[in-house]
C-alpha positions as CSV (number, residue, x, y, z in Angstrom):
1,M,0.0,0.0,0.0
2,Q,1.5,3.3,-1.0
3,A,2.1,5.8,1.8
4,R,0.2,9.1,1.7
5,S,2.3,12.0,0.6
6,K,2.8,14.7,3.2
7,P,0.9,18.0,2.7
8,P,3.1,21.0,2.0
9,L,3.9,23.7,4.6
10,L,6.0,26.8,4.3
11,I,8.2,28.0,7.2
12,L,8.8,31.8,7.4
13,G,11.5,32.8,9.9
14,A,14.3,34.9,11.0
15,P,16.0,35.6,14.4
16,P,14.2,38.2,16.6
17,R,14.5,41.7,15.0
18,G,15.8,40.0,11.9
19,G,13.1,41.2,9.5
20,N,10.6,38.4,9.6
21,H,7.7,40.7,10.2
22,L,8.4,42.6,6.9
23,L,8.0,39.4,4.9
24,R,5.0,38.3,6.9
25,G,3.3,41.7,6.3
26,L,3.9,41.6,2.6
27,L,2.4,38.1,2.3
28,D,-0.4,39.0,4.8
29,H,-3.4,39.0,2.5
30,H,-2.3,36.5,-0.2
31,P,-5.4,34.3,-1.0
32,Q,-3.3,31.1,-1.6
33,L,-1.7,31.2,1.9
34,L,-3.0,30.4,5.3
35,L,-0.9,32.4,7.7
36,P,-1.3,32.5,11.5
37,P,-2.3,35.9,12.9
38,D,1.0,36.2,14.8
39,E,4.1,34.3,15.7
40,D,3.6,30.6,16.2
41,Y,4.4,30.2,19.9
42,F,2.8,26.8,20.1
43,V,5.2,25.0,17.7
44,R,8.2,26.9,18.9
45,H,7.6,26.1,22.6
46,L,6.7,22.5,21.9
47,S,9.9,22.0,19.9
48,R,12.1,23.3,22.7
49,D,10.9,21.2,25.6
50,P,10.7,17.3,25.5
51,L,8.8,17.3,28.8
52,L,6.1,19.5,27.3
53,R,5.9,17.1,24.4
54,W,5.4,14.1,26.7
55,R,2.8,16.1,28.7
56,G,0.9,16.9,25.5
57,M,1.0,13.3,24.3
58,L,-0.3,12.0,27.7
59,T,-3.1,14.6,28.1
60,S,-6.7,13.5,27.7
61,R,-9.1,15.0,25.1
62,A,-10.8,16.9,27.9
63,G,-7.6,18.5,29.0
64,I,-5.9,19.1,25.7
65,P,-7.5,22.6,25.0
66,D,-5.9,23.9,28.1
67,F,-2.6,22.5,27.1
68,F,-2.8,24.2,23.7
69,R,-3.8,27.5,25.3
70,Q,-0.9,27.5,27.7
71,L,1.6,26.9,24.9
72,Q,0.1,29.7,23.0
73,K,1.9,32.0,25.4
74,E,-0.7,31.6,28.0
75,G,-3.7,32.7,26.0
76,H,-2.0,34.9,23.4
77,L,-4.6,34.1,20.7
78,E,-7.3,35.2,23.2
79,R,-5.5,38.5,23.6
80,V,-5.2,39.0,19.8
81,N,-9.0,38.4,19.5
82,A,-9.7,40.8,22.4
83,G,-7.8,43.6,20.6
84,H,-5.3,43.9,23.4
85,G,-2.3,43.5,21.2
86,K,-2.0,46.7,19.2
87,Q,1.2,45.7,17.5
88,V,0.4,42.2,16.4
89,F,-0.9,40.7,13.2
90,G,-4.5,39.9,12.9
91,S,-7.6,42.0,13.7
92,E,-10.2,41.9,16.4
93,D,-12.4,38.8,16.2
94,S,-10.2,37.4,13.5
95,L,-10.1,33.9,15.1
96,N,-12.9,31.6,16.0
97,L,-11.2,30.2,19.1
98,E,-14.2,28.0,20.0
99,A,-13.7,26.2,16.7
100,Y,-9.9,26.0,17.3
101,Y,-10.2,24.3,20.7
102,D,-13.1,22.2,19.5
103,Y,-10.9,20.9,16.7
104,V,-7.9,20.0,18.8
105,S,-10.1,18.2,21.3
106,K,-12.0,16.1,18.7
107,H,-8.8,15.2,16.8
108,H,-6.4,14.6,19.7
109,R,-4.7,11.2,19.8
110,R,-2.8,10.3,22.9
111,G,0.8,9.2,22.4
112,S,1.3,11.0,19.1
113,I,3.5,14.1,18.8
114,N,2.6,14.3,15.1
115,S,-1.0,14.6,16.1
116,L,-0.3,17.6,18.3
117,V,1.5,19.4,15.5
118,R,-1.0,18.6,12.8
119,N,-4.0,19.4,15.0
120,H,-2.6,22.8,15.8
121,V,-1.9,23.7,12.2
122,E,-5.3,22.6,11.0
123,A,-7.1,24.0,14.0
124,L,-5.7,27.4,13.1
125,A,-7.1,26.9,9.6
126,V,-10.5,26.2,11.0
127,A,-10.3,29.2,13.4
128,L,-9.6,31.4,10.4
129,G,-12.6,30.1,8.5
130,H,-10.9,27.5,6.2
131,A,-11.5,23.8,6.0
132,E,-9.0,21.0,5.7
133,G,-8.1,20.4,2.1
134,D,-9.0,23.9,1.0
135,G,-5.9,24.1,-1.1
136,R,-4.3,27.0,0.8
137,L,-0.6,26.5,1.6
138,R,-0.2,26.3,5.4
139,V,2.5,28.6,6.8
140,C,4.4,28.5,10.1
141,F,5.6,32.0,11.0
142,C,8.2,32.1,13.8
143,A,10.9,34.2,15.3
144,L,13.8,31.7,15.3
145,Q,16.2,32.2,18.2
146,P,19.6,30.7,17.4
147,S,20.5,30.3,21.1
148,N,17.7,27.7,21.2
149,S,18.4,26.2,17.8
150,D,14.8,27.0,16.9
151,L,15.3,26.7,13.2
152,T,16.5,23.1,13.5
153,R,14.0,22.1,16.3
154,V,10.9,23.6,14.6
155,S,11.9,22.3,11.2
156,K,12.4,18.8,12.5
157,M,9.1,18.8,14.2
158,L,7.1,20.1,11.3
159,A,8.9,17.9,8.8
160,R,7.5,14.8,10.5
161,S,4.0,15.7,9.3
162,Y,4.5,18.1,6.4
163,A,6.6,18.5,3.3
164,V,8.4,21.6,4.4
165,K,10.0,24.5,2.5
166,G,11.7,27.4,4.3
167,I,12.1,31.1,3.6
168,F,14.7,32.4,6.0
169,L,15.8,36.0,6.3
170,A,19.2,37.2,7.3
171,R,20.0,40.7,8.3
172,D,23.4,42.5,8.3
173,P,24.8,41.9,11.9
174,R,25.6,45.6,12.3
175,A,22.0,46.7,11.7
176,H,20.7,43.6,13.5
177,L,22.7,44.4,16.7
178,A,21.6,48.1,16.6
179,S,18.0,47.0,16.5
180,L,18.4,44.5,19.3
181,L,20.1,47.1,21.5
182,V,17.0,49.2,21.5
183,R,15.3,46.6,23.6
184,N,18.3,45.0,25.3
185,P,21.2,47.3,25.9
186,T,23.3,44.5,27.5
187,V,23.7,42.2,24.5
188,D,26.9,40.2,24.7
189,L,28.9,40.7,21.5
190,G,30.7,37.4,21.5
191,R,27.4,35.5,21.9
192,F,25.7,37.7,19.4
193,C,28.3,36.8,16.8
194,Q,28.1,33.1,17.6
195,R,24.3,33.2,17.1
196,Q,24.6,35.0,13.8
197,N,27.0,32.4,12.5
198,S,25.0,29.4,13.9
199,Y,21.8,30.7,12.3
200,R,23.4,30.6,8.9
201,Q,24.7,27.1,9.6
202,E,21.2,26.0,10.6
203,V,19.8,27.2,7.2
204,D,22.4,25.0,5.5
205,W,21.4,22.1,7.8
206,F,17.7,22.6,6.8
207,I,18.6,22.3,3.1
208,E,20.5,19.1,3.7
209,N,18.0,17.5,6.0
210,C,14.5,18.9,5.6
211,G,13.7,20.5,2.2
212,P,14.4,23.3,-0.1
213,A,15.1,26.8,1.4
214,L,15.2,30.3,0.1
215,H,17.9,32.3,1.9
216,M,16.9,35.9,1.6
217,R,18.5,39.1,2.7
218,F,16.4,41.6,4.7
219,E,18.2,44.4,3.0
220,D,17.4,43.1,-0.5
221,L,13.7,42.8,0.5
222,V,13.7,46.4,1.5
223,T,15.6,47.8,-1.4
224,N,14.3,45.6,-4.2
225,T,11.0,44.5,-2.9
226,E,9.3,43.5,-6.2
227,S,12.2,41.3,-7.4
228,C,12.4,39.5,-4.0
229,M,8.6,39.0,-3.7
230,R,8.5,37.5,-7.2
231,E,11.2,35.1,-6.1
232,V,9.2,34.3,-2.9
233,C,6.0,33.6,-4.8
234,E,7.8,31.4,-7.3
235,F,9.6,29.5,-4.6
236,A,6.3,29.0,-2.6
237,G,4.4,28.0,-5.7
238,I,1.8,30.8,-5.4
239,A,0.8,33.5,-7.9
240,F,2.5,36.9,-7.8
241,S,0.2,39.8,-7.2
242,P,1.0,43.6,-6.8
243,A,-0.7,43.1,-3.4
244,V,2.4,41.5,-2.0
245,L,4.3,44.7,-2.5
246,E,2.2,46.4,0.2
247,Y,2.9,45.9,3.8
248,T,-0.3,45.1,5.7
249,Q,-1.5,43.6,9.0
250,G,-4.8,41.8,8.9
251,G,-5.3,42.9,5.3
252,K,-5.0,46.6,6.2
253,A,-2.2,48.9,5.2
254,S,0.1,49.3,8.1
255,H,3.5,50.5,9.2
256,S,7.0,49.9,8.0
257,N,9.3,46.9,8.3
258,S,8.0,45.3,11.5
259,S,5.1,45.3,13.9
260,F,7.1,47.5,16.2
261,A,8.0,50.3,13.7
262,V,6.4,53.7,13.6
263,S,7.3,55.1,10.1
264,S,5.0,54.5,7.2
265,G,5.8,52.3,4.2
266,I,9.0,50.2,3.8
267,D,11.7,52.2,5.6
268,R,15.1,52.1,4.0
269,S,16.7,54.2,6.7
270,V,16.9,51.0,8.9
271,L,19.6,49.6,6.7
272,T,22.3,52.1,7.7
273,R,21.0,53.6,10.9
274,Y,23.6,51.5,12.8
275,R,26.3,53.9,11.7
276,E,24.8,56.5,14.1
277,S,24.3,54.3,17.1
278,L,27.1,51.7,17.1
279,P,30.7,52.7,18.2
280,T,33.4,52.2,15.6
281,E,35.1,49.5,17.8
282,T,31.8,47.5,18.0
283,I,31.4,47.6,14.2
284,A,35.0,46.4,13.9
285,Y,34.4,43.5,16.3
286,L,31.3,42.4,14.4
287,E,33.2,42.5,11.1
288,Q,36.0,40.4,12.6
289,H,33.8,37.7,14.3
290,C,30.8,37.3,12.1
291,L,30.8,35.3,8.8
292,P,31.7,37.6,5.9
293,E,28.7,36.5,3.9
294,L,26.4,37.9,6.5
295,F,27.3,41.5,5.7
296,W,25.4,43.6,3.2
297,H,27.2,46.0,1.0
298,A,24.9,48.7,-0.3
299,P,24.8,49.1,-4.1
300,Q,25.9,52.5,-5.3
301,G,23.2,55.0,-4.8
302,L,21.6,53.2,-1.9
303,E,24.1,54.1,0.9
304,A,22.0,57.0,2.2
305,P,18.6,56.5,3.7
306,V,15.7,57.2,1.3
């Protein structure tokens, strides 16, 4: 008897502050994709902790909705629905959470890690108003923390149930560090460089062990959006539309390169802003300790913010 082929799934990811929200926002309203309303905390947390996986596999049908809720960052989806997250993807009442929890309860099979993952992905589809087998390409959208080997862990878990492809963004370490320092002024430079390098190596691992991957530069996505989005659509097997050139959240025009930005449109000034905020010695350290291929060299005419 021939084994059933795995359904396709697209992983979108980058390290935190690495540009993943820009790509997510450009693909936000594509009719051939089924994107979660915000980062997929469930898959990421489940991939990190073997004890959580065992707990999920041993949980009864009656208890499984609460397990799913806790892994969704303690009710994160509920907060999205309530409109409490002003800077997250999705709009108020965008998710039918009763349908989500009803689906995971009805389809839960004890002892199966694959069941946990598939049920979550398909329950999100149902919560967004789409049925199984509707033809939309499922998407897992994650911030992938290299210190936790998230790219490897998440990909391994999803590849058990789906035929995975990955689109992984990389950002120039100088600009990436400057963005991180806004939220965490005590970033350790040595560890930061190690994580930058290991993330690149994880993408190579994905290609060898999981499936095809498109390695995309955040800077290219900002400066040459149409060319990059045509490449993204071709890689994902979806139709190109001018709509993917507009950054939206929940289908509505929104702000800049990430969910935390304040400027309108795609903001090119983020590419070189690090020159104003990073000391010369810090830039020199990064250039010495990060892989050379991680750095972006602006084409002539694009050095200054637009």
